[in-house]
PAKOLGU-114934 format. One record per residue: residue number from 0; chain; x, y negated, z negated of N, C-alpha, C in turn. Coordinates in nm, 4 decimals. Atoms other than C-alpha are relative to their C-alpha. Layout:
BEGIN
{NUM,'A',{X,Y,Z},{X,Y,Z},{X,Y,Z}};
...
//
This chain:
BEGIN
{0,'A',{-0.0680,0.0973,-0.0873},{-5.9477,1.9006,-4.9538},{0.1472,-0.0109,-0.0332}};
{1,'A',{-0.1398,0.0102,0.0417},{-5.6282,1.8739,-5.1585},{0.0775,0.1245,0.0408}};
{2,'A',{-0.0688,-0.1232,-0.0383},{-5.5464,2.2437,-5.0963},{0.0272,0.0026,0.1513}};
{3,'A',{-0.0169,0.0015,-0.1446},{-5.5992,2.1973,-4.7228},{0.1137,-0.0932,0.0419}};
{4,'A',{-0.1092,0.0938,-0.0291},{-5.3671,1.8934,-4.7120},{0.1341,0.0578,-0.0386}};
{5,'A',{-0.1251,-0.0602,0.0478},{-5.1081,2.0833,-4.9138},{0.0482,0.1057,0.0984}};
{6,'A',{-0.0389,-0.1017,-0.0962},{-5.1187,2.3721,-4.6667},{0.0562,-0.0641,0.1286}};
{7,'A',{-0.0494,0.0691,-0.1185},{-5.0760,2.1335,-4.3731},{0.1403,-0.0562,-0.0223}};
{8,'A',{-0.1320,0.0559,0.0324},{-4.7787,1.9685,-4.5475},{0.1063,0.1095,0.0018}};
{9,'A',{-0.0946,-0.1121,0.0033},{-4.6130,2.3089,-4.6056},{0.0288,0.0488,0.1418}};
{10,'A',{-0.0191,-0.0432,-0.1388},{-4.6688,2.4079,-4.2399},{0.0940,-0.0958,0.0738}};
{11,'A',{-0.0876,0.1002,-0.0647},{-4.5062,2.0808,-4.1230},{0.1440,0.0144,-0.0455}};
{12,'A',{-0.1352,-0.0192,0.0519},{-4.2078,2.1392,-4.3496},{0.0662,0.1204,0.0650}};
{13,'A',{-0.0562,-0.1202,-0.0623},{-4.1608,2.4894,-4.2121},{0.0359,-0.0268,0.1465}};
{14,'A',{-0.0263,0.0301,-0.1406},{-4.1851,2.3610,-3.8528},{0.1251,-0.0867,0.0166}};
{15,'A',{-0.1170,0.0884,-0.0062},{-3.9306,2.0835,-3.9188},{0.1272,0.0763,-0.0337}};
{16,'A',{-0.1167,-0.0794,0.0392},{-3.6997,2.3352,-4.0883},{0.0457,0.0875,0.1160}};
{17,'A',{-0.0344,-0.0835,-0.1143},{-3.7183,2.5693,-3.7881},{0.0650,-0.0818,0.1117}};
{18,'A',{-0.0560,0.0876,-0.1041},{-3.6510,2.2810,-3.5467},{0.1425,-0.0404,-0.0342}};
{19,'A',{-0.1348,0.0391,0.0429},{-3.3499,2.1708,-3.7507},{0.0964,0.1153,0.0156}};
{20,'A',{-0.0862,-0.1178,-0.0136},{-3.2105,2.5251,-3.7568},{0.0336,0.0262,0.1467}};
{21,'A',{-0.0257,-0.0192,-0.1410},{-3.2527,2.5551,-3.3801},{0.1007,-0.1019,0.0524}};
{22,'A',{-0.0931,0.1049,-0.0429},{-3.0721,2.2231,-3.3261},{0.1421,0.0308,-0.0449}};
{23,'A',{-0.1327,-0.0321,0.0541},{-2.7834,2.3291,-3.5523},{0.0590,0.1175,0.0734}};
{24,'A',{-0.0493,-0.1206,-0.0668},{-2.7599,2.6718,-3.3873},{0.0455,-0.0298,0.1426}};
{25,'A',{-0.0424,0.0383,-0.1351},{-2.7322,2.5016,-3.0453},{0.1203,-0.0936,-0.0022}};
{26,'A',{-0.1046,0.1031,0.0051},{-2.4996,2.2209,-3.1518},{0.1350,0.0570,-0.0400}};
{27,'A',{-0.1276,-0.0527,0.0506},{-2.2342,2.4241,-3.3367},{0.0832,0.0637,0.1104}};
{28,'A',{-0.0813,-0.0551,-0.1092},{-2.1277,2.6306,-3.0308},{0.0528,-0.1071,0.0949}};
{29,'A',{-0.0457,0.1066,-0.0896},{-2.1124,2.3162,-2.8191},{0.1150,-0.0781,-0.0606}};
{30,'A',{-0.1110,0.0679,0.0671},{-1.8910,2.1489,-3.0784},{0.1254,0.0861,0.0043}};
{31,'A',{-0.1141,-0.0908,-0.0030},{-1.6709,2.4561,-3.0879},{0.0677,-0.0014,0.1364}};
{32,'A',{-0.0559,0.0051,-0.1345},{-1.6283,2.4304,-2.7102},{0.0499,-0.1394,0.0360}};
{33,'A',{-0.0482,0.1359,-0.0255},{-1.5496,2.0586,-2.7366},{-0.0918,-0.0833,0.0856}};
{34,'A',{0.0933,0.0756,-0.0843},{-1.8590,1.9509,-2.5423},{-0.0686,-0.1123,-0.0756}};
{35,'A',{0.0599,0.1048,0.0833},{-2.0016,1.7483,-2.8329},{0.1004,-0.0356,-0.1086}};
{36,'A',{-0.0960,0.0375,0.1041},{-1.7669,1.5491,-3.0597},{-0.0591,0.0156,-0.1390}};
{37,'A',{0.0428,-0.0120,0.1401},{-1.7843,1.6172,-3.4329},{0.0141,-0.1367,-0.0655}};
{38,'A',{-0.0010,0.1318,0.0615},{-1.8796,1.2846,-3.5860},{-0.0709,0.0094,-0.1350}};
{39,'A',{0.0585,-0.0051,0.1333},{-1.9319,1.3063,-3.9586},{-0.0457,-0.1384,-0.0423}};
{40,'A',{0.0528,0.1286,0.0438},{-2.1279,1.0349,-4.1328},{0.1047,-0.0851,-0.0673}};
{41,'A',{-0.0992,0.0759,0.0760},{-1.8325,0.9389,-4.3499},{0.1023,-0.0658,0.0917}};
{42,'A',{-0.1069,0.0513,-0.0855},{-1.5800,0.8961,-4.0659},{-0.0512,-0.0384,0.1385}};
{43,'A',{0.0581,0.0268,-0.1314},{-1.8189,0.8034,-3.7881},{0.0683,-0.1180,0.0707}};
{44,'A',{-0.0596,0.1188,-0.0613},{-1.6741,0.4559,-3.7274},{0.1415,0.0247,0.0470}};
{45,'A',{-0.1393,-0.0256,-0.0349},{-1.3139,0.5750,-3.7288},{0.0088,0.0940,0.1198}};
{46,'A',{-0.0057,-0.0963,-0.1085},{-1.3806,0.8735,-3.5010},{-0.0519,-0.0622,0.1302}};
{47,'A',{0.0506,0.0681,-0.1197},{-1.5838,0.6589,-3.2613},{0.1097,-0.0858,0.0627}};
{48,'A',{-0.1079,0.0863,-0.0490},{-1.2922,0.4149,-3.2331},{0.1089,0.0820,0.0674}};
{49,'A',{-0.1077,-0.0814,-0.0535},{-1.0350,0.6896,-3.1776},{-0.0386,0.0665,0.1315}};
{50,'A',{0.0425,-0.0749,-0.1170},{-1.2446,0.8686,-2.9163},{-0.0392,-0.0888,0.1178}};
{51,'A',{0.0629,0.0756,-0.1069},{-1.4120,0.5942,-2.7164},{0.0740,-0.1285,0.0380}};
{52,'A',{-0.0727,0.1223,-0.0343},{-1.1885,0.2841,-2.7327},{0.1025,0.0242,0.1099}};
{53,'A',{-0.0920,-0.0244,-0.1120},{-0.9128,0.4432,-2.5136},{-0.0712,0.0137,0.1336}};
{54,'A',{0.0771,-0.0134,-0.1231},{-1.1788,0.5332,-2.2577},{-0.0404,-0.1374,0.0521}};
{55,'A',{0.0372,0.1345,-0.0400},{-1.2951,0.1722,-2.2567},{0.1192,-0.0748,0.0587}};
{56,'A',{-0.1205,0.0669,-0.0505},{-0.9374,0.0517,-2.2055},{0.0308,0.0452,0.1423}};
{57,'A',{-0.0254,-0.0522,-0.1337},{-0.8919,0.2812,-1.9050},{-0.0990,-0.0588,0.0999}};
{58,'A',{0.1019,0.0580,-0.0876},{-1.2182,0.1553,-1.7600},{0.0296,-0.1446,0.0355}};
{59,'A',{-0.0324,0.1412,-0.0243},{-1.1099,-0.2071,-1.7990},{0.1175,-0.0119,0.0964}};
{60,'A',{-0.1173,0.0037,-0.0877},{-0.7733,-0.1361,-1.6316},{-0.0395,0.0345,0.1432}};
{61,'A',{0.0460,-0.0388,-0.1334},{-0.9422,0.0420,-1.3390},{-0.0798,-0.1123,0.0655}};
{62,'A',{0.0795,0.1116,-0.0515},{-1.1840,-0.2483,-1.3006},{0.0908,-0.1133,0.0462}};
{63,'A',{-0.0934,0.1069,-0.0342},{-0.8951,-0.4966,-1.2972},{0.0678,0.0280,0.1339}};
{64,'A',{-0.0679,-0.0325,-0.1246},{-0.7097,-0.3113,-1.0204},{-0.0962,0.0027,0.1174}};
{65,'A',{0.0995,0.0012,-0.1070},{-1.0288,-0.2693,-0.8190},{-0.0243,-0.1424,0.0484}};
{66,'A',{0.0190,0.1404,-0.0357},{-1.0807,-0.6457,-0.8291},{0.1231,-0.0543,0.0707}};
{67,'A',{-0.1248,0.0531,-0.0537},{-0.7145,-0.7158,-0.7561},{0.0185,0.0387,0.1448}};
{68,'A',{-0.0227,-0.0457,-0.1357},{-0.6879,-0.4997,-0.4458},{-0.1203,-0.0278,0.0889}};
{69,'A',{0.1186,0.0323,-0.0786},{-1.0448,-0.5683,-0.3376},{0.0032,-0.1414,0.0532}};
{70,'A',{-0.0089,0.1395,-0.0432},{-0.9606,-0.9363,-0.3096},{0.1102,-0.0205,0.1031}};
{71,'A',{-0.1003,0.0112,-0.1050},{-0.6787,-0.8595,-0.0650},{0.1406,-0.0247,-0.0494}};
{72,'A',{-0.1335,0.0203,0.0511},{-0.3796,-0.8972,-0.2962},{0.0834,0.1254,0.0230}};
{73,'A',{-0.0920,-0.1125,-0.0146},{-0.0781,-0.6751,-0.2355},{0.1353,-0.0395,-0.0558}};
{74,'A',{-0.1308,0.0237,0.0575},{0.2654,-0.6372,-0.3874},{0.1058,0.0264,0.1066}};
{75,'A',{-0.1008,-0.0112,-0.1048},{0.5422,-0.7038,-0.1346},{0.1375,0.0032,-0.0647}};
{76,'A',{-0.1347,-0.0038,0.0565},{0.8967,-0.5943,-0.2237},{0.0833,-0.1169,0.0509}};
{77,'A',{-0.0789,0.1171,-0.0363},{1.1321,-0.8918,-0.2257},{0.1498,0.0203,-0.0223}};
{78,'A',{-0.1419,-0.0292,0.0151},{1.4669,-0.7178,-0.2742},{0.0463,0.0042,-0.1435}};
{79,'A',{-0.0364,-0.0036,0.1419},{1.4566,-0.6799,-0.6525},{0.1004,0.1106,-0.0305}};
{80,'A',{-0.0905,-0.1117,0.0250},{1.6473,-0.3508,-0.6254},{0.1375,-0.0206,0.0630}};
{81,'A',{-0.1286,0.0286,-0.0638},{1.9299,-0.5077,-0.4237},{0.0907,-0.0738,-0.0974}};
{82,'A',{-0.0994,0.0614,0.0885},{2.2486,-0.6133,-0.6021},{-0.0184,-0.1523,-0.0038}};
{83,'A',{0.0237,0.1438,0.0171},{2.2013,-0.9628,-0.7453},{0.1122,-0.0859,0.0578}};
{84,'A',{-0.1108,0.0757,-0.0596},{2.5405,-1.0650,-0.6069},{-0.0276,-0.0331,0.1465}};
{85,'A',{0.0344,0.0250,-0.1398},{2.3910,-1.0478,-0.2587},{-0.1095,-0.1059,0.0042}};
{86,'A',{0.0916,0.1133,-0.0047},{2.2240,-1.3816,-0.1985},{-0.0250,-0.0504,0.1416}};
{87,'A',{0.0090,0.0571,-0.1344},{2.2904,-1.4729,0.1642},{0.0051,0.1109,0.1056}};
{88,'A',{0.0169,-0.1027,-0.1027},{2.1896,-1.2708,0.4708},{0.0196,-0.0601,0.1389}};
{89,'A',{-0.0110,0.0377,-0.1408},{2.2858,-1.2902,0.8345},{-0.0597,0.1113,0.0853}};
{90,'A',{0.0598,-0.0966,-0.0928},{2.0789,-1.1199,1.1059},{0.0716,-0.0124,0.1339}};
{91,'A',{-0.0738,0.0008,-0.1259},{2.2942,-1.0279,1.4030},{-0.0961,0.0106,0.1189}};
{92,'A',{0.0757,-0.0215,-0.1231},{2.1734,-1.0323,1.7628},{-0.0164,0.1500,0.0214}};
{93,'A',{0.0275,-0.1420,-0.0190},{2.0086,-0.7001,1.8397},{0.0536,0.0481,0.1352}};
{94,'A',{-0.0480,-0.0630,-0.1232},{2.1589,-0.4669,2.0999},{-0.1195,0.0593,0.0736}};
{95,'A',{0.1173,-0.0416,-0.0765},{1.8947,-0.4154,2.3671},{0.0378,0.1120,0.0966}};
{96,'A',{-0.0269,-0.1158,-0.0846},{1.9091,-0.0669,2.5202},{-0.1128,0.0247,0.1010}};
{97,'A',{0.1144,-0.0179,-0.0887},{1.5886,-0.1166,2.7175},{0.0129,-0.0889,0.1231}};
{98,'A',{0.0009,0.0809,-0.1220},{1.5049,-0.2691,3.0539},{-0.0783,-0.1296,-0.0173}};
{99,'A',{0.0825,0.1185,0.0251},{1.2834,-0.5353,2.8942},{0.0865,-0.1150,-0.0508}};
{100,'A',{-0.0827,0.1138,0.0390},{1.4791,-0.8605,2.8886},{-0.0735,-0.0882,-0.0996}};
{101,'A',{0.0546,0.0934,0.0970},{1.4240,-1.0881,2.5899},{-0.0610,0.0638,-0.1229}};
{102,'A',{0.0616,-0.0644,0.1163},{1.2786,-0.8302,2.3536},{0.0917,-0.0082,-0.1221}};
{103,'A',{-0.0943,0.0085,0.1124},{1.5965,-0.8499,2.1406},{-0.0154,-0.1322,-0.0752}};
{104,'A',{0.0205,0.1297,0.0646},{1.5238,-1.2181,2.0740},{-0.1266,-0.0003,-0.0861}};
{105,'A',{0.1238,-0.0096,0.0777},{1.1672,-1.1450,1.9596},{0.0234,0.0765,-0.1302}};
{106,'A',{-0.0240,-0.0834,0.1186},{1.2871,-0.8756,1.7213},{0.0865,-0.0737,-0.1014}};
{107,'A',{-0.0879,0.0729,0.0933},{1.5673,-1.0861,1.5723},{-0.0754,-0.1134,-0.0686}};
{108,'A',{0.0796,0.1088,0.0589},{1.3352,-1.3839,1.5215},{-0.0982,0.0541,-0.1032}};
{109,'A',{0.0961,-0.0598,0.0928},{1.0796,-1.1550,1.3556},{0.0674,0.0389,-0.1318}};
{110,'A',{-0.0722,-0.0363,0.1228},{1.3394,-1.0265,1.1071},{0.0396,-0.1235,-0.0801}};
{111,'A',{-0.0368,0.1247,0.0692},{1.4611,-1.3766,1.0252},{-0.1212,-0.0560,-0.0732}};
{112,'A',{0.1211,0.0515,0.0634},{1.1034,-1.4840,0.9541},{-0.0399,0.0833,-0.1219}};
{113,'A',{0.0314,-0.0851,0.1144},{1.0505,-1.1856,0.7242},{0.0848,-0.0382,-0.1211}};
{114,'A',{-0.0882,0.0383,0.1110},{1.3509,-1.2843,0.5122},{-0.0350,-0.1392,-0.0536}};
{115,'A',{0.0336,0.1361,0.0438},{1.2488,-1.6496,0.5037},{-0.1294,-0.0014,-0.0810}};
{116,'A',{0.1324,0.0063,0.0611},{0.8880,-1.5827,0.4056},{-0.0152,0.0893,-0.1227}};
{117,'A',{0.0319,-0.1019,0.1007},{0.9117,-1.2786,0.1785},{0.1158,0.0448,-0.0880}};
{118,'A',{-0.1157,-0.0516,0.0718},{1.2559,-1.2478,0.0249},{0.0650,-0.1061,-0.0871}};
{119,'A',{-0.0803,0.0905,0.0824},{1.4687,-1.3967,-0.2487},{0.1324,-0.0331,0.0697}};
{120,'A',{-0.1266,0.0153,-0.0714},{1.7594,-1.3725,0.0015},{-0.0078,-0.1157,0.0994}};
{121,'A',{-0.0051,0.1183,-0.0856},{1.8667,-1.6762,0.2006},{0.0671,0.0331,0.1328}};
{122,'A',{-0.0563,-0.0204,-0.1331},{1.9282,-1.6666,0.5754},{0.1093,-0.1042,0.0270}};
{123,'A',{-0.1087,0.0909,-0.0396},{2.2602,-1.8136,0.6917},{0.0267,0.0188,0.1492}};
{124,'A',{-0.0157,0.0026,-0.1449},{2.3765,-1.8918,1.0445},{0.1281,0.0626,0.0500}};
{125,'A',{-0.1229,-0.0668,-0.0442},{2.7069,-1.7054,1.0498},{0.0290,0.1196,-0.0893}};
{126,'A',{-0.0336,-0.1207,0.0756},{2.8317,-1.3635,0.9437},{0.1060,-0.0297,-0.1056}};
{127,'A',{-0.1089,0.0311,0.0930},{3.1339,-1.5204,0.7731},{-0.0509,-0.0514,-0.1348}};
{128,'A',{0.0524,0.0575,0.1241},{2.9201,-1.6981,0.5121},{-0.1059,0.0886,-0.0660}};
{129,'A',{0.1042,-0.0881,0.0512},{2.6900,-1.4007,0.4465},{0.0564,0.1020,-0.0978}};
{130,'A',{-0.0346,-0.1089,0.0920},{2.6995,-1.1515,0.1595},{-0.0367,0.1362,0.0580}};
{131,'A',{0.0442,-0.1234,-0.0639},{2.5183,-0.8908,0.3691},{-0.0495,-0.0314,0.1409}};
{132,'A',{0.0344,0.0170,-0.1413},{2.4338,-0.8343,0.7347},{-0.1042,0.1029,0.0402}};
{133,'A',{0.0954,-0.0901,-0.0639},{2.1402,-0.6870,0.9215},{0.0374,0.0102,0.1469}};
{134,'A',{-0.0300,-0.0221,-0.1410},{2.2297,-0.5321,1.2549},{-0.0877,0.1130,0.0519}};
{135,'A',{0.0878,-0.1036,-0.0508},{2.0278,-0.3180,1.4885},{0.0030,0.0137,0.1509}};
{136,'A',{0.0123,-0.0290,-0.1422},{1.9499,-0.1696,1.8268},{-0.1467,0.0242,0.0341}};
{137,'A',{0.1314,-0.0352,-0.0524},{1.6338,-0.1550,2.0316},{0.0224,0.1193,0.0916}};
{138,'A',{-0.0299,-0.1235,-0.0718},{1.6504,0.2049,2.1468},{-0.0967,0.0257,0.1145}};
{139,'A',{0.0988,-0.0317,-0.1024},{1.3305,0.2236,2.3451},{-0.1176,-0.0974,-0.0077}};
{140,'A',{0.1230,0.0792,-0.0102},{1.0352,0.0152,2.4627},{-0.0733,0.0478,0.1246}};
{141,'A',{0.0759,-0.0468,-0.1154},{0.7677,0.1619,2.6827},{-0.1461,-0.0382,-0.0137}};
{142,'A',{0.1429,0.0284,-0.0037},{0.4114,0.0884,2.7869},{-0.0711,0.1168,0.0676}};
{143,'A',{0.0797,-0.1084,-0.0575},{0.1390,0.3407,2.8647},{-0.1453,-0.0437,0.0078}};
{144,'A',{0.1417,0.0408,-0.0149},{-0.2199,0.3000,2.9903},{-0.0893,0.0690,-0.1025}};
{145,'A',{0.0989,-0.0536,0.0936},{-0.5055,0.3474,2.7448},{-0.1385,0.0103,0.0622}};
{146,'A',{0.1333,0.0010,-0.0604},{-0.8099,0.2635,2.9569},{0.0083,-0.0619,0.1394}};
{147,'A',{0.0071,0.0508,-0.1373},{-0.9068,0.1903,3.3157},{-0.1361,-0.0676,0.0224}};
{148,'A',{0.1264,0.0655,-0.0321},{-1.1717,-0.0367,3.4650},{-0.0717,0.0764,0.1123}};
{149,'A',{0.0815,-0.0674,-0.1022},{-1.4318,0.0511,3.7278},{0.0719,0.0142,0.1336}};
{150,'A',{-0.0780,-0.0073,-0.1241},{-1.1757,-0.0057,4.0034},{0.1241,0.0858,-0.0170}};
{151,'A',{-0.1126,-0.0897,0.0292},{-0.9336,0.2457,3.8479},{0.1301,-0.0757,-0.0258}};
{152,'A',{-0.1168,0.0786,0.0396},{-0.7001,-0.0350,3.7420},{0.0154,0.0051,-0.1523}};
{153,'A',{-0.0256,-0.0056,0.1447},{-0.5373,-0.0347,3.3995},{-0.0623,-0.1211,-0.0677}};
{154,'A',{0.0681,0.1077,0.0719},{-0.7528,-0.2369,3.1612},{0.0578,-0.0211,-0.1394}};
{155,'A',{-0.0565,0.0099,0.1353},{-0.5755,-0.1644,2.8325},{0.1276,0.0818,-0.0068}};
{156,'A',{-0.1300,-0.0657,0.0115},{-0.2177,-0.0715,2.7470},{0.0408,0.0125,-0.1464}};
{157,'A',{-0.0643,-0.0131,0.1311},{-0.0167,0.0437,2.4465},{0.1507,-0.0100,0.0190}};
{158,'A',{-0.1454,0.0135,-0.0023},{0.3423,-0.0668,2.3891},{0.0575,0.0625,-0.1261}};
{159,'A',{-0.0662,-0.0678,0.1119},{0.5753,0.1378,2.1662},{0.1464,-0.0387,-0.0021}};
{160,'A',{-0.1397,0.0388,0.0160},{0.9113,0.0307,2.0290},{0.0665,0.0897,-0.1032}};
{161,'A',{-0.0793,-0.0791,0.0949},{1.1857,0.2272,1.8513},{0.1268,-0.0789,-0.0321}};
{162,'A',{-0.1157,0.0777,0.0461},{1.4532,0.0505,1.6440},{0.0941,0.0849,-0.0833}};
{163,'A',{-0.1019,-0.0537,0.0915},{1.7763,0.1522,1.4779},{0.0552,-0.1174,-0.0801}};
{164,'A',{-0.0366,0.1131,0.0850},{1.8699,-0.0662,1.1804},{0.1018,0.0394,-0.1053}};
{165,'A',{-0.0968,-0.0183,0.1084},{2.1550,-0.1046,0.9339},{0.0094,-0.1286,-0.0799}};
{166,'A',{-0.0130,0.1118,0.0935},{2.1692,-0.3308,0.6295},{0.1211,0.0297,-0.0870}};
{167,'A',{-0.1246,-0.0332,0.0674},{2.5204,-0.3494,0.4863},{0.0654,-0.1215,-0.0635}};
{168,'A',{-0.0772,0.1061,0.0645},{2.7458,-0.5481,0.2572},{0.1062,-0.0504,0.0961}};
{169,'A',{-0.0914,0.0592,-0.0966},{2.9631,-0.7875,0.4532},{0.1460,0.0290,-0.0342}};
{170,'A',{-0.1410,-0.0126,0.0382},{3.2861,-0.7616,0.2547},{0.0477,0.1452,0.0001}};
{171,'A',{-0.0438,-0.1397,0.0142},{3.3019,-0.3889,0.1809},{-0.0451,0.0896,0.1151}};
{172,'A',{0.0541,-0.0849,-0.1050},{3.0980,-0.2565,0.4727},{-0.0891,0.1110,-0.0526}};
{173,'A',{0.0864,-0.1017,0.0605},{2.8945,-0.0451,0.2302},{-0.1427,-0.0144,0.0518}};
{174,'A',{0.1367,0.0019,-0.0521},{2.5586,0.0509,0.3756},{-0.0992,-0.0041,-0.1160}};
{175,'A',{0.1041,0.0140,0.1019},{2.2716,-0.0686,0.1571},{-0.1239,0.0801,0.0400}};
{176,'A',{0.1174,-0.0715,-0.0513},{1.9980,0.0783,0.3763},{0.0156,0.0159,0.1503}};
{177,'A',{-0.0061,-0.0205,-0.1445},{1.9685,0.2250,0.7257},{-0.1117,0.0934,0.0450}};
{178,'A',{0.0988,-0.0889,-0.0606},{1.7205,0.3941,0.9571},{0.0249,0.0043,0.1503}};
{179,'A',{-0.0193,-0.0175,-0.1442},{1.7505,0.5353,1.3090},{-0.1324,0.0167,0.0745}};
{180,'A',{0.1276,-0.0267,-0.0656},{1.3799,0.5633,1.3779},{-0.1125,-0.0851,-0.0597}};
{181,'A',{0.1098,0.0892,0.0374},{1.1683,0.2588,1.3003},{-0.0869,-0.0191,0.1239}};
{182,'A',{0.0887,0.0080,-0.1154},{0.8676,0.2729,1.5306},{-0.1140,-0.0984,-0.0245}};
{183,'A',{0.1150,0.0890,0.0071},{0.5873,0.0331,1.6075},{-0.0792,0.0077,0.1292}};
{184,'A',{0.0855,-0.0007,-0.1189},{0.2927,0.0183,1.8457},{-0.0953,-0.1196,-0.0029}};
{185,'A',{0.1012,0.1049,-0.0116},{0.0518,-0.2445,1.9722},{-0.0847,0.0281,0.1236}};
{186,'A',{0.0925,-0.0154,-0.1122},{-0.2561,-0.2198,2.1944},{-0.0457,-0.1382,0.0456}};
{187,'A',{0.0421,0.1296,-0.0512},{-0.3590,-0.5041,2.4207},{-0.0781,0.0185,0.1295}};
{188,'A',{0.0872,-0.0037,-0.1176},{-0.6098,-0.5794,2.6950},{0.0618,-0.0821,0.1127}};
{189,'A',{-0.0534,0.0686,-0.1163},{-0.4966,-0.6740,3.0434},{-0.1087,-0.0828,0.0678}};
{190,'A',{0.0929,0.0855,-0.0747},{-0.6548,-0.9327,3.2689},{-0.0054,0.0441,0.1449}};
{191,'A',{0.0109,-0.0300,-0.1430},{-0.7830,-0.8852,3.6208},{0.0855,-0.0947,0.0843}};
{192,'A',{-0.0890,0.0957,-0.0670},{-0.5689,-1.1869,3.7096},{0.1438,0.0445,-0.0219}};
{193,'A',{-0.1354,-0.0533,0.0116},{-0.2248,-1.0421,3.7797},{0.1003,-0.1069,-0.0426}};
{194,'A',{-0.0907,0.1087,0.0367},{-0.0663,-1.3834,3.7248},{0.0105,-0.0169,-0.1525}};
{195,'A',{-0.0006,0.0123,0.1455},{-0.1560,-1.3621,3.3544},{0.0743,0.1153,-0.0686}};
{196,'A',{-0.0618,-0.1191,0.0579},{0.0169,-1.0266,3.3052},{0.1285,-0.0298,-0.0787}};
{197,'A',{-0.1221,0.0286,0.0772},{0.3604,-1.1647,3.2014},{-0.0276,-0.0653,-0.1355}};
{198,'A',{0.0303,0.0684,0.1259},{0.2085,-1.3943,2.9364},{-0.0686,0.0952,-0.0988}};
{199,'A',{0.0687,-0.0958,0.0864},{-0.0174,-1.1169,2.8022},{0.0997,0.0972,-0.0621}};
{200,'A',{-0.1000,-0.0946,0.0524},{0.2725,-0.8737,2.7684},{0.0973,-0.0701,-0.0946}};
{201,'A',{-0.0887,0.0726,0.0909},{0.4911,-1.1402,2.6105},{-0.0636,-0.0129,-0.1382}};
{202,'A',{0.0697,0.0120,0.1286},{0.2326,-1.2058,2.3388},{-0.0068,0.1353,-0.0711}};
{203,'A',{0.0072,-0.1332,0.0589},{0.1946,-0.8314,2.2866},{0.1355,0.0424,-0.0560}};
{204,'A',{-0.1334,-0.0385,0.0461},{0.5712,-0.7795,2.2550},{0.0424,-0.0806,-0.1237}};
{205,'A',{-0.0290,0.0805,0.1194},{0.6000,-1.0655,2.0066},{-0.0726,0.0580,-0.1211}};
{206,'A',{0.0741,-0.0629,0.1095},{0.3272,-0.9085,1.7932},{0.0625,0.1340,-0.0380}};
{207,'A',{-0.0651,-0.1283,0.0250},{0.4924,-0.5692,1.8294},{0.1289,-0.0193,-0.0797}};
{208,'A',{-0.1246,0.0295,0.0721},{0.8235,-0.7188,1.7128},{-0.0278,-0.0405,-0.1440}};
{209,'A',{0.0352,0.0438,0.1358},{0.6583,-0.8860,1.4131},{-0.0453,0.1176,-0.0860}};
{210,'A',{0.0500,-0.1146,0.0759},{0.4800,-0.5656,1.3079},{0.1137,0.0962,-0.0353}};
{211,'A',{-0.1126,-0.0910,0.0252},{0.7941,-0.3517,1.3442},{0.0967,-0.0600,-0.1013}};
{212,'A',{-0.0888,0.0669,0.0947},{1.0028,-0.6086,1.1565},{-0.0571,0.0029,-0.1409}};
{213,'A',{0.0638,-0.0047,0.1313},{0.7510,-0.6235,0.8711},{0.0101,0.1398,-0.0606}};
{214,'A',{-0.0100,-0.1385,0.0468},{0.7461,-0.2445,0.8446},{0.1421,0.0314,-0.0467}};
{215,'A',{-0.1394,-0.0273,0.0349},{1.1264,-0.2204,0.8451},{0.0443,-0.0811,-0.1210}};
{216,'A',{-0.0370,0.0863,0.1122},{1.1649,-0.5126,0.6051},{-0.0503,0.0567,-0.1330}};
{217,'A',{0.0561,-0.0562,0.1241},{0.9340,-0.3544,0.3447},{0.0759,0.1247,-0.0432}};
{218,'A',{-0.0796,-0.1193,0.0331},{1.1256,-0.0263,0.3655},{0.1386,-0.0392,-0.0495}};
{219,'A',{-0.1349,0.0458,0.0352},{1.4567,-0.2092,0.3463},{0.0038,-0.0596,-0.1401}};
{220,'A',{0.0007,0.0682,0.1287},{1.3620,-0.4213,0.0456},{-0.0385,0.0935,-0.1164}};
{221,'A',{0.0392,-0.0941,0.1054},{1.2106,-0.1308,-0.1456},{0.0972,0.1150,-0.0138}};
{222,'A',{-0.1022,-0.1032,0.0112},{1.5045,0.0993,-0.0771},{-0.0395,0.1336,0.0582}};
{223,'A',{0.0433,-0.1267,-0.0573},{1.3116,0.3671,0.1131},{0.0590,0.0205,0.1375}};
//
């Protein structure tokens, strides 16, 4: 009985030895290729910290930004790159090159609101008291049909606007930012009541002006 147990013990030792050799023979090449980290018993804690803590930090940062932008937060430029000496802004009346009367007022109001709501710069009521001036032109405004109803009447339209803008220092005339092609579009649904058409288009043009002003303002304040 003792001899039989001894033989079984020796067989188990040989099997465990073979298994260990196979594991080592497979692990060493993987370590050489960098697929398995070399973690010695003596420096295990230190190597674990050096290898895995940076990965954890990156994961935490990614999680933070996912939460931040997932909740609807965004970073709006407020003119931090503009010379600190410029504090007061005047928005001139826009030059309307289109046939649509009143659109210049919508656009100017939209720009004034952008500066009031989103900028460190203060709006003033005259060019003489301003450090910088915003001036611009409405180069084009057109509407085009998008969809028709069962009577072949236009049911949905798209309005497109093109602006030319210049942001410059008042005293020196130095151009801070300019663009000759700021575009914006808006889609809107028409009513079967023709009497409502002027009010519908007015609301659409006001929205179009606000969207174009916001787009231009962000480019202007960020320097692009």
